[in-house]
C-alpha positions in Angstrom: 24.7 -21.1 -18.9 24.7 -17.8 -20.3 21.3 -16.3 -21.4 20.6 -15.4 -25.1 19.9 -11.8 -25.6 20.9 -8.8 -23.0 18.0 -7.2 -21.5 16.4 -4.2 -23.3 17.0 -1.2 -21.0 14.0 1.0 -19.7 14.2 3.0 -23.0 12.9 -0.1 -24.9 10.3 -0.6 -22.5 8.2 2.2 -23.7 4.9 1.1 -25.2 5.4 0.2 -28.9 2.9 1.0 -31.4 0.4 -2.0 -32.8 1.7 -3.2 -36.1 0.1 -2.7 -39.1 -2.8 -4.9 -39.6 -3.3 -7.2 -42.9 -6.4 -6.2 -45.0 -8.6 -9.0 -44.9 -11.9 -8.7 -47.1 -15.2 -8.9 -45.0 -16.9 -10.3 -47.8 -18.9 -13.5 -48.9 -15.8 -14.4 -50.5 -13.5 -14.4 -48.0 -12.6 -17.8 -46.8 -13.6 -18.8 -42.8 -9.9 -19.1 -42.1 -9.4 -15.3 -43.4 -12.3 -14.3 -41.1 -10.8 -16.0 -38.1 -7.4 -14.4 -38.9 -9.0 -11.1 -39.0 -10.9 -11.3 -35.9 -7.8 -12.4 -34.2 -5.8 -9.4 -35.3 -8.7 -7.3 -34.2 -8.6 -8.6 -31.0 -4.8 -8.5 -30.6 -5.0 -5.0 -31.5 -7.4 -3.8 -28.9 -5.6 -5.4 -26.3 -2.3 -3.6 -27.6 -4.5 -0.1 -27.8 -4.9 -1.3 -23.7 -1.4 -1.8 -23.0 -0.5 1.5 -24.9 -3.4 3.0 -22.8 -1.5 2.1 -19.6 1.8 2.4 -20.7 0.8 5.9 -21.2 0.6 6.8 -17.4 4.6 6.7 -17.4 7.1 9.4 -18.7 10.6 9.5 -18.1 11.6 12.4 -16.0 14.7 14.4 -15.2 16.5 15.5 -12.0 16.5 18.9 -11.3 18.7 21.0 -8.9 18.2 21.4 -5.3 16.1 24.2 -3.5 17.2 27.8 -3.2 17.4 29.7 0.3 14.1 31.0 0.0 12.5 27.6 -0.7 14.4 25.7 2.0 13.3 28.3 4.6 9.8 27.7 3.4 10.3 23.9 3.7 11.5 24.1 7.5 8.3 25.8 8.1 6.0 22.9 6.2 8.3 20.4 8.2 7.6 22.3 11.4 3.8 22.2 10.7 3.8 18.4 10.0 5.8 17.7 12.9 3.2 19.5 15.4 0.4 17.5 13.5 1.9 14.3 14.6 2.3 15.6 18.3 -1.1 16.8 18.5 -1.9 12.8 16.9 0.3 11.2 19.7 -1.3 13.3 22.6 -4.8 12.7 21.0 -4.3 8.7 21.1 -3.7 9.0 24.4 -7.6 9.6 24.7 -8.7 8.5 21.4 -6.6 6.1 20.0 -7.0 2.5 20.0 -5.9 1.9 23.6 -6.2 -1.5 25.1 -9.1 -2.4 27.5 -6.7 -4.0 30.2 -2.7 -2.5 31.3 -3.6 0.8 29.7 -0.6 2.6 31.3 -1.9 6.2 31.3 -4.9 5.4 33.4 -5.3 7.2 36.7 -2.1 9.3 35.7 -2.7 13.1 36.5 -0.9 14.4 32.8 -1.1 11.6 30.7 -4.1 10.5 31.9 -5.7 13.5 30.8 -6.4 13.0 27.2 -8.5 10.0 28.3 -11.4 12.3 30.4 -11.5 14.3 28.1 -13.1 11.9 24.8 -13.9 15.0 22.8 -11.2 17.4 23.2 -8.7 14.1 22.4 -10.5 13.3 19.4 -10.5 17.2 18.7 -6.8 17.1 18.7 -6.7 13.6 16.6 -8.6 14.9 13.9 -6.8 18.4 13.9 -3.6 16.6 13.9 -4.2 14.2 11.2 -5.4 17.1 8.9 -2.2 18.9 9.7 -0.2 15.7 8.6 -1.8 15.6 5.7 -1.7 19.2 4.9 1.7 19.2 5.1 2.3 16.4 3.0 0.3 18.2 0.5 2.6 21.2 0.8 5.7 19.3 1.0 4.4 18.1 -2.7 5.3 21.6 -3.8 9.1 20.8 -3.2 8.6 17.7 -4.8 6.2 17.9 -7.7 6.1 21.9 -8.3 3.5 24.1 -8.5 -0.1 23.0 -7.9 -1.0 25.0 -11.0 2.0 24.4 -13.5 2.9 21.1 -11.8 6.3 22.0 -13.0 9.2 23.5 -10.9 13.0 24.5 -11.7 14.1 23.0 -8.2 13.4 19.9 -6.1 13.4 19.1 -2.3 16.6 16.8 -2.0 16.4 13.2 -0.5 18.4 14.1 2.4 15.5 16.9 3.2 12.8 14.5 2.4 14.4 11.9 5.1 14.5 14.2 7.8 10.8 15.3 7.1 9.6 12.3 7.2 11.8 11.0 10.4 10.6 14.1 11.9 6.9 13.1 11.2 7.2 9.8 12.2 9.2 10.0 15.3 6.3 11.2 17.5 4.0 8.6 16.8 6.8 5.7 17.6 5.5 5.3 21.5 2.3 6.7 20.9 -0.9 3.9 21.3 -2.1 2.6 18.3 -4.5 4.5 16.3 -7.1 4.1 13.6 -7.0 0.3 14.0 -7.1 -2.7 16.7 -5.7 -5.2 14.5 -2.3 -5.2 16.6 -4.5 -6.6 19.3 -5.4 -9.9 17.0 -1.6 -10.0 16.5 -1.0 -10.4 19.7 -3.6 -12.8 20.5 -3.0 -15.0 17.5 0.9 -14.9 18.2 0.3 -16.2 21.9 -1.8 -18.7 20.5 1.1 -20.4 18.5 3.3 -19.7 21.3 1.2 -22.1 23.2 1.8 -24.8 21.1 -2.0 -24.4 19.7 -3.2 -23.8 15.8 -3.8 -20.3 15.6 -5.5 -21.2 11.8 -8.1 -23.3 13.6 -8.9 -21.7 16.7 -9.7 -18.2 17.8 -8.6 -16.0 20.8 -11.9 -16.6 22.3 -11.4 -20.6 22.1 -7.9 -20.7 22.7 -7.5 -18.2 25.3 -10.7 -17.9 26.9 -12.8 -14.8 26.5 -11.4 -13.6 29.8 -7.6 -13.7 28.8 -5.9 -10.4 29.1 -5.2 -10.3 25.1 -8.7 -11.3 24.0 -10.4 -8.7 26.1 -8.3 -6.2 23.6 -9.5 -8.2 20.6 -12.4 -6.6 18.7 -15.4 -8.6 19.2 -15.7 -9.7 15.3 -12.4 -11.2 15.4 -12.5 -12.9 18.8 -13.9 -16.2 17.4 -12.1 -16.2 13.9 -8.7 -17.9 13.0 -6.0 -16.3 11.6 -5.9 -14.8 8.7 -1.9 -14.1 8.1 0.7 -16.0 7.2 3.2 -18.4 9.1 6.2 -15.8 9.0 4.2 -13.3 10.5 2.7 -15.3 13.4 6.1 -17.0 13.9 7.5 -13.8 14.3 4.8 -13.0 16.5 5.6 -16.1 18.6 9.0 -14.8 19.1 7.6 -11.1 20.6 5.1 -13.2 22.8 7.8 -15.1 23.9 9.8 -11.9 25.1 7.0 -10.0 26.0 4.3 -12.5 28.0 1.2 -10.9 28.4 2.5 -7.3 28.4 0.6 -5.5 26.0 2.3 -2.4 25.9 5.8 -4.2 25.3 4.2 -6.2 22.4 2.7 -3.2 20.7 6.2 -1.1 20.6 7.7 -4.6 19.2 5.0 -5.1 16.8 5.6 -1.2 16.0 9.5 -1.9 15.4 8.7 -4.4 13.0 6.1 -1.9 11.0 9.1 0.4 11.2 11.4 -2.2 9.5 8.9 -2.4 6.7 8.9 0.8 6.3 12.2 1.3 6.1 12.6 -1.5 3.4 10.2 0.6 1.6 12.2 3.7 1.9 15.1 1.8 0.6 13.7 0.0 -2.4 11.4 2.3 -4.1 14.0 4.8 -5.2 16.0 2.2 -6.9 12.8 0.8 -8.5 12.1 4.3 -9.3 15.3 5.2 -11.1 15.1 1.8 -12.9 11.8 3.2 -14.2 13.5 6.4 -15.4 11.2 8.3 -12.7 12.5 10.9 -9.8 13.3 8.8 -6.8 12.5 11.7 -4.6 8.9 12.2 -6.1 8.4 8.3 -5.7 9.1 8.7 -2.2 6.9 11.5 -1.4 4.0 9.8 -3.2 5.0 6.3 -1.6 6.7 6.4 1.4 5.7 10.1 3.1 2.3 9.5 2.3 -0.1 10.1 5.3 -1.4 6.1 4.7 2.1 5.1 5.3 2.5 7.5 8.5 -0.7 6.5 9.8 -1.8 3.1 9.1 1.4 1.7 8.7 3.7 3.3 11.6 0.6 4.5 13.7 -1.8 1.4 13.0 0.9 -1.1 12.9 -0.4 -3.0 10.1 1.7 -6.1 9.0 0.9 -4.6 5.3 4.4 -2.9 6.4 6.3 -5.8 5.9 4.5 -7.3 3.3 5.0 -4.3 0.9 8.3 -3.7 2.4 9.4 -7.3 1.6 7.9 -7.2 -1.7 9.7 -4.2 -3.3 12.8 -5.2 -1.7 12.6 -8.7 -3.3 11.3 -7.0 -6.6 14.4 -4.5 -6.5 16.8 -7.6 -6.2 15.1 -9.6 -8.9 15.1 -7.1 -11.3 18.3 -6.1 -10.5 19.8 -9.5 -11.8 17.3 -10.0 -14.7 17.9 -6.4 -16.1 21.5 -6.8 -15.6 23.7 -7.4 -19.1 25.7 -10.1 -17.0 25.2 -13.7 -17.8 22.4 -15.1 -15.7 24.8 -17.5 -13.4 26.7 -17.2 -10.0 26.3 -14.1 -8.2 23.2 -12.6 -10.7 21.6 -16.3 -10.5 21.7 -15.5 -6.8 20.5 -12.2 -6.8 17.6 -13.3 -8.9 16.7 -16.4 -6.7 17.3 -14.5 -3.3 15.0 -11.5 -4.8 12.5 -14.1 -5.7 12.7 -15.7 -2.3 12.4 -12.5 -0.3 8.8 -11.9 -2.5 7.9 -15.4 -1.5 8.0 -14.8 1.9 6.5 -11.8 1.7 3.7 -13.8 0.8 4.1 -15.4 4.1 3.1 -12.4 5.9 -0.2 -11.6 3.7 -0.9 -13.5 0.0 -1.5 -10.9 -2.0 2.3 -10.1 -2.6 3.3 -13.3 -4.4 1.5 -11.6 -7.5 4.9 -9.8 -8.1 6.8 -13.2 -8.4 4.7 -13.3 -11.6 6.2 -10.1 -13.1 9.6 -11.2 -11.7 8.8 -14.3 -14.4 7.5 -12.4 -17.1 10.9 -10.2 -16.8 13.0 -13.3 -17.1 10.9 -14.8 -19.9 11.3 -11.4 -21.7 15.0 -11.7 -21.4 15.2 -15.4 -22.5 13.0 -14.0 -25.4 12.2 -17.7 -26.6 8.5 -17.0 -26.7 6.1 -19.2 -25.1 8.7 -21.5 -23.9 10.6 -18.9 -22.0 7.2 -18.2 -20.2 7.2 -22.3 -19.6 10.6 -21.9 -18.3 10.8 -19.0 -16.2 7.4 -20.3 -14.6 9.0 -23.6 -13.6 12.0 -21.9 -12.2 10.1 -19.4 -9.6 7.3 -22.1 -8.9 10.0 -23.8 -7.8 11.5 -21.2 -5.3 7.8 -20.4 -4.1 7.2 -23.7 -3.2 10.3 -24.4 -1.4 9.8 -20.8 0.3 6.4 -21.6 1.4 6.8 -25.2 2.7 10.1 -24.4 4.6 8.5 -21.4 6.2 5.4 -23.6 7.0 7.7 -26.4 8.3 10.0 -24.5 10.2 7.6 -22.2 11.8 5.5 -25.4 13.1 2.5 -23.7 12.1 1.9 -26.1 8.8 -0.4 -25.4 6.2 -4.0 -24.3 7.9 -3.0 -20.4 6.7 -4.1 -21.3 3.3 -7.8 -22.2 4.7 -8.1 -19.0 6.3 -7.0 -16.5 3.9 -10.6 -15.5 3.4 -11.6 -14.8 6.7 -11.6 -10.8 6.2 -14.3 -11.5 3.5 -16.8 -11.4 6.6 -16.4 -7.5 6.5 -18.5 -5.7 4.2 -16.1 -2.8 3.2 -17.9 0.2 1.1 -14.6 0.7 -0.7 -14.8 -2.5 -2.3 -16.4 -1.8 -5.8 -18.5 -5.3 -5.7 -19.2 -5.1 -2.2 -20.4 -1.4 -2.9 -22.7 -2.8 -5.8 -24.3 -5.7 -3.7 -25.0 -3.2 -0.8 -26.3 -0.5 -2.8 -28.6 -2.5 -4.5 -29.7 -4.7 -1.5 -30.7 -1.7 0.3 -32.6 -0.6 -2.9 -34.7 -3.7 -2.8 -35.4 -3.0 1.1 -36.6 0.4 0.2 -38.5 -1.2 -2.9 -40.1 -3.6 -0.6 -38.6 -6.3 -2.6 -36.8 -7.5 0.8 -32.7 -7.8 1.6 -31.0 -9.5 -1.1 -27.4 -7.9 -0.2 -26.0 -11.8 0.6 -27.1 -13.3 -3.2 -26.3 -10.2 -4.9 -22.6 -10.3 -3.2 -22.5 -13.6 -4.3 -22.4 -12.6 -7.8 -20.7 -9.5 -7.7 -17.8 -10.5 -6.3 -17.1 -14.0 -8.3 -17.5 -11.2 -11.5 -15.0 -8.6 -9.8 -12.7 -11.6 -9.3 -12.7 -12.7 -13.0 -12.2 -8.8 -14.4 -9.4 -8.7 -11.9 -7.9 -12.1 -13.0 -8.3 -10.6 -16.9 -6.5 -7.4 -16.1 -3.5 -9.4 -14.3 -3.0 -11.8 -16.8 -3.1 -9.1 -19.5 -0.6 -7.0 -17.7 1.6 -9.9 -17.2 1.7 -10.4 -21.1 2.6 -7.0 -21.9 5.2 -7.0 -19.5 6.2 -10.2 -21.4 5.8 -8.1 -24.8 7.9 -5.3 -23.7 5.0 -2.8 -23.5 5.1 -2.3 -19.7 7.6 -2.2 -17.3 7.4 -5.2 -14.5 7.1 -2.3 -11.8 4.2 -0.4 -13.2 2.4 -3.8 -14.7 2.5 -5.1 -11.0 1.3 -1.8 -9.8 -1.6 -1.5 -12.3 -2.6 -5.4 -11.3 -2.6 -4.5 -7.7 -4.9 -1.4 -8.1 -7.2 -4.1 -9.9 -7.0 -6.0 -7.5 -7.7 -3.9 -4.5 -10.7 -2.4 -5.8 -12.0 -5.4 -6.9 -11.4 -7.0 -4.1 -14.1 -8.5 -1.9 -13.0 -6.3 1.3 -10.7 -3.1 1.2 -9.2 -1.1 3.9 -7.5 2.2 3.4 -4.2 1.1 3.9 -4.7 -1.6 1.1 -4.3 1.0 -1.2 -1.0 0.9 -0.4 -0.7 -2.5 -2.2 -0.8 -0.6 -5.3 0.1 3.0 -4.6 3.9 1.9 -3.5 4.9 0.4 -6.7 2.8 3.1 -8.9 5.0 6.1 -7.6 7.9 4.2 -8.9 6.4 4.2 -12.4 3.4 6.1 -13.0 4.2 9.7 -13.7 1.5 11.4 -15.5 -0.9 14.0 -13.9 -3.9 11.6 -15.2 -2.5 9.4 -12.2 -0.8 11.1 -9.9 -3.8 13.9 -9.6 -6.2 10.9 -8.5 -3.7 9.3 -6.4 -2.7 12.4 -4.3 -6.7 13.2 -3.9 -7.7 9.6 -2.9 -4.5 9.5 -0.6 -5.5 12.8 1.1 -9.1 12.0 1.6 -8.9 8.4 2.7 -6.1 9.2 5.3 -8.5 11.5 7.3 -11.8 9.7 7.5 -11.0 6.9 9.7 -11.6 7.6 13.6 -8.4 7.6 15.8 -9.9 4.6 17.7 -10.4 2.7 15.3 -13.9 2.3 15.8 -17.1 4.7 16.0 -18.0 7.6 18.2 -21.7 8.8 18.8 -22.6 11.3 15.8 -22.8 14.0 18.0 -19.6 13.5 19.5 -17.7 13.6 16.1 -19.7 16.3 15.0 -18.6 18.3 17.8 -15.0 17.3 17.4 -14.8 18.3 13.6 -16.1 21.7 14.1 -13.8 22.0 17.0 -11.2 20.9 14.6 -12.5 23.4 11.8 -12.2 26.2 14.4 -9.0 25.4 15.6 -7.4 24.7 11.8 -9.0 28.3 10.7 -7.4 29.8 13.7 -4.2 28.6 13.2 -4.2 29.8 9.4 -5.2 33.0 10.3 -2.3 33.5 12.3 0.1 31.7 9.9 -0.9 34.1 7.0 0.3 36.8 8.9 3.9 35.5 8.7 5.2 36.6 5.5 7.1 33.0 5.1 3.8 31.4 5.2 2.1 34.6 3.1 4.9 34.1 0.3 4.6 30.1 0.3 0.6 29.9 -0.2 1.6 32.4 -2.8 3.5 30.3 -4.3 1.4 27.1 -4.1 -2.0 28.5 -5.4 -0.1 31.2 -8.2 1.3 31.0 -11.2 4.8 32.2 -10.3 7.7 32.8 -12.7 10.3 30.5 -12.8 14.2 31.3 -12.5 17.1 29.0 -13.2 
């Protein structure tokens, strides 16, 4: 059955000016019905202005010619600078990374074991390397965004050049020990629990494997007695890895990194396509969303399953929107494309649940295409709800893990994260009470701030859904804004959670009011965690930071003596005349 109206193209998705409101007299002679109507129109007007302010984050971009010979030479040096930083990170990971407690393959080796015997030196190398990669990413932005002062450029880096740069920066970290997090050891232990036929959603590693088990020993203490908070698809894949590697921790780490890299490749595939769909330059979207140091440090080096979750989410979103925004009738191949994309989104939610949000925006885009008002929303919701139920039930049964994962979704809430707005408010208020002699009421305050934050996030999400249906926002942008609200108002926020929102927003939001804060936050957050995913003594950190500052100062002093670097830095920080 064909659909009623063809989908509006991207140019029709720009914010619409609020319609003129009828003038209703606010006098005693006005009827109650008239006053109620005026109030309703006023509320709708305010919501329309809210949608318009969000839509202002987007503007179409035009393609530009490639770099000239001088800029290509500068790019080569920036690329090498970032690669050198990644190599330093890989070396530092041998001593300052999140190495396993047992089965560490470099222990006792004369050369490879040297970093582990010089902790402060390794930490210095790690901090230096992360800052170098972060700075290289910022410098790479000069070839994507343009001059940092004017935010414009007559030329732009090509997709091939960007892909090669990203490959060069990621490669040194592929065989390095995990960095910035020890979550991969929880993945290994929880997968082994499932491989033994036990329930990872009822038992933690300590209860199921024993406290002295080789896999339990590497799990952080806070998670040793905690059931798995991940979906059945991820643990099912983990069981497959466990069946291949057994108790070999290094082999298990490498295979989990393969999964993470596959997720990153999905992001690299989908992001430029979503960007083109939104009228955004795909190279800029890739630079901000895929070459971002948060991706390199936490998805590749840190081996987080967010790589698979986000990768599958954006792939499913691209496939589903390809069908929805097509002018072809929604039947046959187009219907299969829609349902296939929706199913991939559902499966991404069986990695980690937040990505299920993308399904709602596919539904609203579909309802907008049907154009039948509220009835279209109901029909789209029914269709995609069937896909969601079938996908989740099938995966829960096929994996053999059942539905226990639904009960463990809030496991991470035990962590009190300062990056979470409601948690930060609760912690700050609780500490203020302690200093004032009123006692520690942090838990009670968190029980208030977190639910309020959830309500606010829910309001933003619902508003973005209806803005998508009304055509005031593109589904990709509305999803990104909703993810941003959810992340910052989530009870627990880790640095890599920012990618939930940053990746879709990179494909839609183009204004400096978004990009400048996004770049700054990415740069700062990417270098604040210690490479071992834990803590060091303050004096060790102070020594390492001082050593990194000295090293970088000497390095830039030497680089500035070279004409190519002096010319490049001048282009970055000074307004240059633009030539065609």
